[in-house]
Short mmCIF file of the C-alpha atoms (twelve columns), coordinates in Angstrom:
data_MODEL
# 
_entry.id   MODEL 
# 
loop_
_atom_site.group_PDB 
_atom_site.id 
_atom_site.type_symbol 
_atom_site.label_atom_id 
_atom_site.label_alt_id 
_atom_site.label_comp_id 
_atom_site.label_asym_id 
_atom_site.label_seq_id 
_atom_site.Cartn_x 
_atom_site.Cartn_y 
_atom_site.Cartn_z 
_atom_site.pdbx_PDB_model_num 
ATOM 1   C CA . MET A 1   8.555   -9.444 -14.596 1 
ATOM 2   C CA . PHE A 2   8.276   -5.566 -15.761 1 
ATOM 3   C CA . LYS A 3   10.417  -3.133 -17.645 1 
ATOM 4   C CA . ALA A 4   11.925  -0.139 -15.878 1 
ATOM 5   C CA . LEU A 5   14.626  2.561  -16.692 1 
ATOM 6   C CA . VAL A 6   17.385  1.585  -14.032 1 
ATOM 7   C CA . VAL A 7   20.250  3.912  -13.201 1 
ATOM 8   C CA . GLU A 8   23.197  2.434  -11.755 1 
ATOM 9   C CA . LYS A 9   26.276  3.996  -10.397 1 
ATOM 10  C CA . ASP A 10  29.895  2.662  -10.422 1 
ATOM 11  C CA . GLU A 11  31.336  3.334  -7.024  1 
ATOM 12  C CA . GLU A 12  34.979  3.435  -8.131  1 
ATOM 13  C CA . SER A 13  34.401  6.043  -10.902 1 
ATOM 14  C CA . GLY A 14  31.249  7.848  -9.474  1 
ATOM 15  C CA . LYS A 15  29.866  7.590  -12.961 1 
ATOM 16  C CA . THR A 16  26.165  6.602  -13.614 1 
ATOM 17  C CA . HIS A 17  24.633  4.423  -16.420 1 
ATOM 18  C CA . ALA A 18  20.987  4.184  -17.384 1 
ATOM 19  C CA . ALA A 19  19.346  1.342  -19.290 1 
ATOM 20  C CA . VAL A 20  16.076  -0.653 -19.514 1 
ATOM 21  C CA . LYS A 21  15.975  -3.727 -17.736 1 
ATOM 22  C CA . GLU A 22  13.485  -6.277 -16.225 1 
ATOM 23  C CA . LEU A 23  12.550  -6.280 -12.369 1 
ATOM 24  C CA . ALA A 24  10.195  -8.102 -10.408 1 
ATOM 25  C CA . LEU A 25  7.432   -7.088 -8.102  1 
ATOM 26  C CA . GLU A 26  9.372   -7.755 -4.944  1 
ATOM 27  C CA . ASP A 27  12.121  -5.314 -6.212  1 
ATOM 28  C CA . LEU A 28  9.720   -2.318 -5.648  1 
ATOM 29  C CA . PRO A 29  9.944   -0.368 -2.438  1 
ATOM 30  C CA . GLN A 30  7.336   -0.964 0.396   1 
ATOM 31  C CA . ALA A 31  4.210   1.141  0.381   1 
ATOM 32  C CA . GLU A 32  0.614   0.883  0.365   1 
ATOM 33  C CA . VAL A 33  -0.435  1.318  -3.296  1 
ATOM 34  C CA . THR A 34  1.017   -0.700 -6.399  1 
ATOM 35  C CA . VAL A 35  0.195   1.122  -9.612  1 
ATOM 36  C CA . ALA A 36  0.190   -0.242 -13.251 1 
ATOM 37  C CA . VAL A 37  1.868   2.649  -14.861 1 
ATOM 38  C CA . GLU A 38  0.602   3.776  -18.226 1 
ATOM 39  C CA . TYR A 39  2.506   6.984  -18.963 1 
ATOM 40  C CA . SER A 40  5.151   9.272  -17.522 1 
ATOM 41  C CA . THR A 41  7.036   12.500 -18.805 1 
ATOM 42  C CA . VAL A 42  10.323  14.270 -18.787 1 
ATOM 43  C CA . ASN A 43  11.193  17.203 -16.516 1 
ATOM 44  C CA . TYR A 44  14.368  18.830 -15.781 1 
ATOM 45  C CA . LYS A 45  14.830  17.222 -12.379 1 
ATOM 46  C CA . ASP A 46  14.366  13.713 -14.472 1 
ATOM 47  C CA . GLY A 47  17.311  14.719 -16.604 1 
ATOM 48  C CA . LEU A 48  19.334  15.097 -13.389 1 
ATOM 49  C CA . CYS A 49  18.343  11.909 -11.999 1 
ATOM 50  C CA . ILE A 50  18.750  10.059 -15.343 1 
ATOM 51  C CA . GLY A 51  22.300  11.454 -15.562 1 
ATOM 52  C CA . PRO A 52  24.773  12.292 -12.631 1 
ATOM 53  C CA . GLY A 53  21.807  12.597 -10.115 1 
ATOM 54  C CA . GLY A 54  22.549  16.275 -9.397  1 
ATOM 55  C CA . GLY A 55  22.459  15.606 -5.575  1 
ATOM 56  C CA . LEU A 56  18.672  14.297 -5.691  1 
ATOM 57  C CA . VAL A 57  19.149  10.472 -5.852  1 
ATOM 58  C CA . ARG A 58  20.123  8.902  -2.461  1 
ATOM 59  C CA . ASN A 59  20.679  5.384  -3.254  1 
ATOM 60  C CA . TYR A 60  21.534  3.065  -6.350  1 
ATOM 61  C CA . PRO A 61  20.234  1.343  -8.262  1 
ATOM 62  C CA . HIS A 62  17.507  3.792  -8.840  1 
ATOM 63  C CA . VAL A 63  14.232  4.152  -10.928 1 
ATOM 64  C CA . PRO A 64  13.727  7.725  -11.841 1 
ATOM 65  C CA . GLY A 65  10.565  9.442  -13.082 1 
ATOM 66  C CA . ILE A 66  9.006   12.206 -10.845 1 
ATOM 67  C CA . ASP A 67  5.438   11.775 -12.502 1 
ATOM 68  C CA . PHE A 68  3.260   9.028  -13.681 1 
ATOM 69  C CA . ALA A 69  -0.274  8.210  -14.255 1 
ATOM 70  C CA . GLY A 70  -1.924  4.705  -14.381 1 
ATOM 71  C CA . THR A 71  -4.265  2.361  -12.712 1 
ATOM 72  C CA . VAL A 72  -4.328  1.035  -9.270  1 
ATOM 73  C CA . GLU A 73  -3.414  -2.679 -9.045  1 
ATOM 74  C CA . ALA A 74  -3.330  -3.376 -5.302  1 
ATOM 75  C CA . SER A 75  -4.007  -1.305 -2.402  1 
ATOM 76  C CA . ASP A 76  -3.701  -1.480 1.400   1 
ATOM 77  C CA . ASP A 77  -5.253  1.844  1.874   1 
ATOM 78  C CA . ALA A 78  -9.179  2.466  1.942   1 
ATOM 79  C CA . ARG A 79  -8.739  5.573  -0.320  1 
ATOM 80  C CA . TYR A 80  -7.847  3.501  -3.292  1 
ATOM 81  C CA . LYS A 81  -9.020  0.247  -4.862  1 
ATOM 82  C CA . PRO A 82  -7.984  -1.758 -7.743  1 
ATOM 83  C CA . GLY A 83  -9.039  -0.260 -11.200 1 
ATOM 84  C CA . ASP A 84  -8.981  3.366  -9.840  1 
ATOM 85  C CA . LYS A 85  -7.067  5.747  -12.125 1 
ATOM 86  C CA . VAL A 86  -4.424  7.916  -10.436 1 
ATOM 87  C CA . VAL A 87  -1.796  10.703 -10.937 1 
ATOM 88  C CA . LEU A 88  1.365   11.310 -9.045  1 
ATOM 89  C CA . THR A 89  3.563   14.120 -9.151  1 
ATOM 90  C CA . GLY A 90  6.236   15.288 -6.592  1 
ATOM 91  C CA . TRP A 91  6.881   14.134 -2.906  1 
ATOM 92  C CA . ARG A 92  10.411  13.292 -4.278  1 
ATOM 93  C CA . VAL A 93  9.238   10.280 -5.892  1 
ATOM 94  C CA . GLY A 94  11.748  9.590  -8.798  1 
ATOM 95  C CA . GLU A 95  14.378  11.171 -6.449  1 
ATOM 96  C CA . ALA A 96  14.401  9.760  -3.040  1 
ATOM 97  C CA . HIS A 97  11.954  7.100  -3.855  1 
ATOM 98  C CA . TRP A 98  11.578  4.889  -7.044  1 
ATOM 99  C CA . GLY A 99  9.451   6.530  -9.558  1 
ATOM 100 C CA . GLY A 100 7.356   6.248  -12.799 1 
ATOM 101 C CA . TYR A 101 9.990   5.216  -15.353 1 
ATOM 102 C CA . ALA A 102 8.628   1.634  -15.073 1 
ATOM 103 C CA . GLN A 103 5.676   -0.617 -15.785 1 
ATOM 104 C CA . LYS A 104 4.896   -0.877 -12.238 1 
ATOM 105 C CA . ALA A 105 5.302   1.592  -9.092  1 
ATOM 106 C CA . ARG A 106 4.596   1.253  -5.467  1 
ATOM 107 C CA . VAL A 107 3.820   4.450  -3.620  1 
ATOM 108 C CA . LYS A 108 2.238   5.753  -0.427  1 
ATOM 109 C CA . ALA A 109 -1.438  6.394  -0.777  1 
ATOM 110 C CA . GLU A 110 -1.184  10.109 0.414   1 
ATOM 111 C CA . TRP A 111 0.904   10.817 -2.617  1 
ATOM 112 C CA . LEU A 112 -1.710  10.197 -5.183  1 
ATOM 113 C CA . VAL A 113 -4.409  12.077 -6.580  1 
ATOM 114 C CA . PRO A 114 -7.428  10.653 -8.391  1 
ATOM 115 C CA . LEU A 115 -7.345  11.284 -12.207 1 
ATOM 116 C CA . PRO A 116 -9.950  14.194 -12.933 1 
ATOM 117 C CA . ASP A 117 -13.081 13.154 -14.728 1 
ATOM 118 C CA . GLY A 118 -12.947 13.437 -18.397 1 
ATOM 119 C CA . MET A 119 -8.936  13.448 -18.629 1 
ATOM 120 C CA . THR A 120 -7.009  10.380 -19.775 1 
ATOM 121 C CA . THR A 121 -3.675  9.139  -18.071 1 
ATOM 122 C CA . ARG A 122 -1.863  10.281 -21.391 1 
ATOM 123 C CA . GLN A 123 -3.306  13.887 -21.093 1 
ATOM 124 C CA . ALA A 124 -2.323  13.870 -17.390 1 
ATOM 125 C CA . MET A 125 1.289   13.054 -18.368 1 
ATOM 126 C CA . ALA A 126 1.044   15.784 -21.137 1 
ATOM 127 C CA . VAL A 127 0.513   18.009 -18.293 1 
ATOM 128 C CA . GLY A 128 2.905   16.394 -15.630 1 
ATOM 129 C CA . THR A 129 4.863   18.329 -12.933 1 
ATOM 130 C CA . ALA A 130 5.391   21.114 -15.478 1 
ATOM 131 C CA . GLY A 131 1.846   21.687 -16.161 1 
ATOM 132 C CA . PHE A 132 0.771   21.173 -12.758 1 
ATOM 133 C CA . THR A 133 3.305   23.830 -11.555 1 
ATOM 134 C CA . ALA A 134 1.858   26.162 -14.258 1 
ATOM 135 C CA . MET A 135 -1.575  25.897 -12.993 1 
ATOM 136 C CA . LEU A 136 -0.584  26.383 -9.370  1 
ATOM 137 C CA . ALA A 137 1.091   29.736 -10.746 1 
ATOM 138 C CA . VAL A 138 -1.893  31.015 -12.381 1 
ATOM 139 C CA . MET A 139 -3.981  30.104 -9.363  1 
ATOM 140 C CA . ALA A 140 -1.602  31.932 -7.074  1 
ATOM 141 C CA . LEU A 141 -1.680  35.013 -9.518  1 
ATOM 142 C CA . GLU A 142 -5.480  34.924 -9.636  1 
ATOM 143 C CA . ASP A 143 -5.476  34.686 -5.695  1 
ATOM 144 C CA . HIS A 144 -3.704  37.986 -5.823  1 
ATOM 145 C CA . GLY A 145 -5.818  39.795 -8.138  1 
ATOM 146 C CA . LEU A 146 -4.934  38.737 -11.663 1 
ATOM 147 C CA . VAL A 147 -7.926  39.094 -13.986 1 
ATOM 148 C CA . PRO A 148 -8.206  39.169 -17.755 1 
ATOM 149 C CA . GLY A 149 -8.472  42.506 -19.708 1 
ATOM 150 C CA . HIS A 150 -5.677  44.591 -17.599 1 
ATOM 151 C CA . GLY A 151 -2.903  44.081 -19.872 1 
ATOM 152 C CA . PRO A 152 -0.448  41.400 -20.769 1 
ATOM 153 C CA . VAL A 153 0.835   38.644 -18.751 1 
ATOM 154 C CA . LEU A 154 4.427   37.780 -19.155 1 
ATOM 155 C CA . VAL A 155 5.602   34.127 -19.397 1 
ATOM 156 C CA . THR A 156 9.229   33.682 -19.402 1 
ATOM 157 C CA . GLY A 157 10.884  30.492 -20.723 1 
ATOM 158 C CA . ALA A 158 7.677   29.987 -22.582 1 
ATOM 159 C CA . ALA A 159 8.840   27.372 -24.967 1 
ATOM 160 C CA . GLY A 160 9.530   24.993 -21.938 1 
ATOM 161 C CA . GLY A 161 7.174   22.700 -20.283 1 
ATOM 162 C CA . VAL A 162 5.906   24.832 -17.677 1 
ATOM 163 C CA . GLY A 163 5.872   27.950 -19.973 1 
ATOM 164 C CA . SER A 164 3.856   26.032 -22.714 1 
ATOM 165 C CA . VAL A 165 1.224   25.054 -20.406 1 
ATOM 166 C CA . ALA A 166 1.106   28.459 -18.670 1 
ATOM 167 C CA . THR A 167 0.735   30.190 -22.061 1 
ATOM 168 C CA . ALA A 168 -2.084  27.868 -23.259 1 
ATOM 169 C CA . ILE A 169 -3.987  28.201 -19.744 1 
ATOM 170 C CA . LEU A 170 -3.581  31.947 -19.642 1 
ATOM 171 C CA . ALA A 171 -4.625  32.514 -23.234 1 
ATOM 172 C CA . GLY A 172 -7.606  30.206 -22.904 1 
ATOM 173 C CA . LEU A 173 -8.715  32.117 -19.730 1 
ATOM 174 C CA . GLY A 174 -8.953  35.314 -21.931 1 
ATOM 175 C CA . HIS A 175 -5.626  36.893 -21.065 1 
ATOM 176 C CA . GLU A 176 -2.998  38.510 -23.494 1 
ATOM 177 C CA . VAL A 177 0.187   36.551 -23.157 1 
ATOM 178 C CA . ALA A 178 3.706   38.020 -23.940 1 
ATOM 179 C CA . ALA A 179 5.910   34.800 -24.281 1 
ATOM 180 C CA . VAL A 180 9.495   35.204 -23.649 1 
ATOM 181 C CA . THR A 181 11.786  32.744 -25.602 1 
ATOM 182 C CA . GLY A 182 15.415  32.755 -26.860 1 
ATOM 183 C CA . ARG A 183 14.487  30.560 -29.769 1 
ATOM 184 C CA . PRO A 184 13.271  32.547 -32.725 1 
ATOM 185 C CA . GLU A 185 11.989  29.312 -34.318 1 
ATOM 186 C CA . ALA A 186 9.622   28.828 -31.318 1 
ATOM 187 C CA . ALA A 187 7.737   31.857 -32.090 1 
ATOM 188 C CA . GLU A 188 5.215   29.953 -34.366 1 
ATOM 189 C CA . TYR A 189 4.703   27.176 -31.846 1 
ATOM 190 C CA . LEU A 190 3.880   29.671 -29.136 1 
ATOM 191 C CA . THR A 191 1.757   31.832 -30.989 1 
ATOM 192 C CA . SER A 192 -0.403  28.370 -31.797 1 
ATOM 193 C CA . LEU A 193 -0.641  28.007 -27.850 1 
ATOM 194 C CA . GLY A 194 -2.385  31.513 -27.641 1 
ATOM 195 C CA . ALA A 195 0.620   33.987 -27.352 1 
ATOM 196 C CA . THR A 196 -0.305  37.442 -28.639 1 
ATOM 197 C CA . GLN A 197 3.365   38.879 -28.362 1 
ATOM 198 C CA . ILE A 198 6.680   37.218 -28.832 1 
ATOM 199 C CA . VAL A 199 9.364   38.899 -26.492 1 
ATOM 200 C CA . ALA A 200 13.045  37.974 -27.333 1 
ATOM 201 C CA . ARG A 201 15.077  36.923 -24.342 1 
ATOM 202 C CA . ALA A 202 17.716  39.299 -25.175 1 
ATOM 203 C CA . GLU A 203 15.323  41.983 -24.506 1 
ATOM 204 C CA . LEU A 204 15.029  40.960 -20.860 1 
ATOM 205 C CA . ASN A 205 18.553  39.543 -20.257 1 
ATOM 206 C CA . GLU A 206 20.100  43.072 -20.432 1 
ATOM 207 C CA . THR A 207 20.582  44.226 -16.961 1 
ATOM 208 C CA . VAL A 208 19.717  48.094 -16.277 1 
ATOM 209 C CA . LYS A 209 20.632  50.299 -13.482 1 
ATOM 210 C CA . ARG A 210 17.149  51.689 -12.984 1 
ATOM 211 C CA . PRO A 211 15.291  49.711 -10.222 1 
ATOM 212 C CA . LEU A 212 11.902  50.843 -12.031 1 
ATOM 213 C CA . GLU A 213 11.078  50.844 -15.664 1 
ATOM 214 C CA . ALA A 214 7.603   51.537 -17.473 1 
ATOM 215 C CA . GLU A 215 4.698   49.562 -16.043 1 
ATOM 216 C CA . THR A 216 4.206   46.836 -18.543 1 
ATOM 217 C CA . TRP A 217 2.998   43.654 -17.221 1 
ATOM 218 C CA . THR A 218 -0.094  42.866 -15.350 1 
ATOM 219 C CA . GLY A 219 1.291   39.461 -14.162 1 
ATOM 220 C CA . CYS A 220 4.211   37.124 -14.823 1 
ATOM 221 C CA . VAL A 221 4.922   33.357 -14.713 1 
ATOM 222 C CA . ASP A 222 8.648   33.235 -14.419 1 
ATOM 223 C CA . ALA A 223 10.633  29.880 -15.068 1 
ATOM 224 C CA . VAL A 224 13.972  31.616 -15.399 1 
ATOM 225 C CA . GLY A 225 14.956  33.510 -12.320 1 
ATOM 226 C CA . GLY A 226 18.210  35.413 -12.059 1 
ATOM 227 C CA . ALA A 227 18.717  38.687 -13.714 1 
ATOM 228 C CA . MET A 228 15.692  38.287 -15.854 1 
ATOM 229 C CA . LEU A 229 13.321  38.142 -12.923 1 
ATOM 230 C CA . ALA A 230 15.200  41.113 -11.416 1 
ATOM 231 C CA . ARG A 231 14.609  43.069 -14.523 1 
ATOM 232 C CA . VAL A 232 10.982  41.881 -14.892 1 
ATOM 233 C CA . LEU A 233 10.226  42.939 -11.079 1 
ATOM 234 C CA . GLY A 234 10.964  46.701 -12.203 1 
ATOM 235 C CA . GLN A 235 8.470   46.443 -15.100 1 
ATOM 236 C CA . MET A 236 5.465   45.240 -13.278 1 
ATOM 237 C CA . LYS A 237 2.313   47.264 -13.041 1 
ATOM 238 C CA . TYR A 238 1.154   48.570 -9.708  1 
ATOM 239 C CA . GLY A 239 0.112   45.802 -7.370  1 
ATOM 240 C CA . ALA A 240 0.817   43.231 -9.891  1 
ATOM 241 C CA . SER A 241 2.471   39.827 -9.063  1 
ATOM 242 C CA . VAL A 242 5.280   37.371 -10.256 1 
ATOM 243 C CA . ALA A 243 4.810   33.744 -9.538  1 
ATOM 244 C CA . ALA A 244 8.311   32.398 -9.548  1 
ATOM 245 C CA . VAL A 245 8.556   28.508 -10.649 1 
ATOM 246 C CA . GLY A 246 12.164  27.966 -11.782 1 
ATOM 247 C CA . LEU A 247 15.692  28.880 -12.054 1 
ATOM 248 C CA . ALA A 248 16.666  28.254 -15.573 1 
ATOM 249 C CA . GLY A 249 18.648  31.370 -15.599 1 
ATOM 250 C CA . GLY A 250 20.341  31.009 -12.104 1 
ATOM 251 C CA . ALA A 251 19.396  30.957 -8.450  1 
ATOM 252 C CA . GLY A 252 20.759  34.449 -7.817  1 
ATOM 253 C CA . LEU A 253 18.333  37.478 -7.737  1 
ATOM 254 C CA . PRO A 254 20.281  40.590 -8.354  1 
ATOM 255 C CA . ALA A 255 17.318  42.851 -7.545  1 
ATOM 256 C CA . THR A 256 16.484  45.870 -5.314  1 
ATOM 257 C CA . VAL A 257 13.389  46.118 -2.844  1 
ATOM 258 C CA . ILE A 258 12.106  49.374 -4.622  1 
ATOM 259 C CA . PRO A 259 9.324   47.442 -6.823  1 
ATOM 260 C CA . PHE A 260 7.979   45.940 -3.715  1 
ATOM 261 C CA . LEU A 261 7.936   49.379 -1.870  1 
ATOM 262 C CA . LEU A 262 6.897   51.833 -4.460  1 
ATOM 263 C CA . ARG A 263 4.733   49.540 -6.629  1 
ATOM 264 C CA . GLY A 264 3.552   46.902 -4.349  1 
ATOM 265 C CA . VAL A 265 4.804   44.244 -6.349  1 
ATOM 266 C CA . ASN A 266 4.439   40.620 -5.148  1 
ATOM 267 C CA . LEU A 267 6.925   37.895 -5.719  1 
ATOM 268 C CA . LEU A 268 5.045   34.558 -5.252  1 
ATOM 269 C CA . GLY A 269 6.966   31.405 -4.632  1 
ATOM 270 C CA . ILE A 270 5.501   28.305 -6.312  1 
ATOM 271 C CA . ASP A 271 6.469   24.820 -5.027  1 
ATOM 272 C CA . SER A 272 4.770   21.541 -6.563  1 
ATOM 273 C CA . VAL A 273 6.672   18.957 -4.595  1 
ATOM 274 C CA . MET A 274 4.908   19.129 -1.303  1 
ATOM 275 C CA . GLN A 275 1.650   20.770 -2.132  1 
ATOM 276 C CA . PRO A 276 -1.119  19.536 0.323   1 
ATOM 277 C CA . PHE A 277 -3.709  17.208 -1.163  1 
ATOM 278 C CA . ASP A 278 -6.695  19.815 -1.297  1 
ATOM 279 C CA . ASN A 279 -4.743  22.268 -3.294  1 
ATOM 280 C CA . ARG A 280 -3.586  19.596 -5.739  1 
ATOM 281 C CA . VAL A 281 -7.128  18.263 -6.243  1 
ATOM 282 C CA . ARG A 282 -8.123  21.936 -6.905  1 
ATOM 283 C CA . ALA A 283 -5.167  22.393 -9.515  1 
ATOM 284 C CA . TRP A 284 -6.072  19.168 -11.091 1 
ATOM 285 C CA . GLU A 285 -9.691  20.108 -11.566 1 
ATOM 286 C CA . ARG A 286 -8.750  23.328 -12.962 1 
ATOM 287 C CA . ILE A 287 -6.319  21.802 -15.456 1 
ATOM 288 C CA . ALA A 288 -9.080  19.588 -16.559 1 
ATOM 289 C CA . GLY A 289 -11.481 22.279 -17.035 1 
ATOM 290 C CA . ASP A 290 -9.272  25.342 -18.142 1 
ATOM 291 C CA . LEU A 291 -6.418  23.836 -20.257 1 
ATOM 292 C CA . PRO A 292 -7.528  23.654 -23.862 1 
ATOM 293 C CA . MET A 293 -6.998  20.018 -24.839 1 
ATOM 294 C CA . ASP A 294 -6.272  20.690 -28.298 1 
ATOM 295 C CA . LYS A 295 -3.420  23.102 -27.472 1 
ATOM 296 C CA . LEU A 296 -2.148  20.452 -24.953 1 
ATOM 297 C CA . GLU A 297 -2.057  17.800 -27.979 1 
ATOM 298 C CA . ALA A 298 0.047   20.178 -29.904 1 
ATOM 299 C CA . MET A 299 2.634   20.074 -27.213 1 
ATOM 300 C CA . ILE A 300 3.063   16.526 -26.911 1 
ATOM 301 C CA . ARG A 301 6.335   14.709 -28.157 1 
ATOM 302 C CA . PRO A 302 5.854   10.868 -27.681 1 
ATOM 303 C CA . ALA A 303 8.654   8.710  -26.236 1 
ATOM 304 C CA . VAL A 304 9.288   5.221  -24.929 1 
ATOM 305 C CA . LEU A 305 11.525  3.970  -21.912 1 
ATOM 306 C CA . GLU A 306 14.342  3.346  -24.354 1 
ATOM 307 C CA . ASP A 307 14.389  7.074  -25.336 1 
ATOM 308 C CA . LEU A 308 14.921  8.386  -21.886 1 
ATOM 309 C CA . PRO A 309 18.738  8.459  -21.645 1 
ATOM 310 C CA . GLY A 310 18.948  10.957 -24.717 1 
ATOM 311 C CA . LEU A 311 16.004  12.763 -23.534 1 
ATOM 312 C CA . GLY A 312 17.524  13.245 -20.153 1 
ATOM 313 C CA . ARG A 313 20.586  14.788 -21.700 1 
ATOM 314 C CA . ASP A 314 18.550  16.926 -24.244 1 
ATOM 315 C CA . ILE A 315 16.460  18.489 -21.366 1 
ATOM 316 C CA . LEU A 316 19.338  19.538 -19.340 1 
ATOM 317 C CA . LYS A 317 20.700  21.373 -22.579 1 
ATOM 318 C CA . GLY A 318 17.351  23.217 -22.913 1 
ATOM 319 C CA . GLN A 319 16.729  21.124 -26.145 1 
ATOM 320 C CA . VAL A 320 13.291  19.800 -25.267 1 
ATOM 321 C CA . ARG A 321 10.323  21.730 -26.355 1 
ATOM 322 C CA . GLY A 322 6.633   21.370 -24.903 1 
ATOM 323 C CA . ARG A 323 5.822   17.954 -23.240 1 
ATOM 324 C CA . VAL A 324 7.228   14.727 -23.575 1 
ATOM 325 C CA . VAL A 325 4.749   11.889 -23.092 1 
ATOM 326 C CA . VAL A 326 6.612   8.495  -22.278 1 
ATOM 327 C CA . ASP A 327 4.466   5.439  -22.928 1 
ATOM 328 C CA . VAL A 328 6.152   3.104  -20.537 1 
ATOM 329 C CA . ASN A 329 4.507   0.019  -22.153 1 
ATOM 330 C CA . GLY A 330 5.602   1.070  -25.699 1 
# 
């Protein structure tokens, strides 16, 4: 038997309820690799899946948790053997497939990535989907010409999971980082991660009629979307790129094509869920090498399985700063 956070749905009322329960190995879905989970984390999607589902969960009862890291316990696939340390993010695990909020998980071998050398499973979950996405965004900006020394890189939603890791990575690589936040109390935290400038969210939330403003940012990791992304596009330097990773400010984009036509600005979409294996390995190797681990440690908020229902509600309200690391055996 093992512990898991199980979400159940009342068919009559349609309401869901999450609680820690004991499950047996035979309860797990069929797949090639069984993992003894050590750590997981909390992302916005997890908040949806712990709660009403947000249209992500197909069947109940359900075990959420879109990320986990641990040790292979059994494998029917030659790529992994018992004792191997592995990481999983994406592939709709924790949504359509049972996930990492449990002491055991069973998944397809192709969904796993070997834990990078020199990284612990706890550090991997301090990174999680949020940090993995942040590194994918940085890599995409670099692939489109971003180099240090050409001006500040903007990070919106900087106090959140993606933004925190993006700030630390960019600062560690030698970039000036301008961190956008709506929480004045987060300024000291963001400065500790390496931000050299704090931008109040209100400064970029105001819509303007001008399609172009002063060329200010040499790159941007945007976790907000909506009106803020539209405004930022008009402030990018010539040929600069924005990596779009989220929609905390809305899915709409009230923008014009003028920044693309007159300044050659690039809008890069970042998807972490269906990334191919080779790019996943590349991103995790970059994380292990380029993310300052002391900065990562400063982002961590520890938790256990029993904390997850409350944390799920908090993250949907934007009340979770940095990275939650869930010790599923705690």
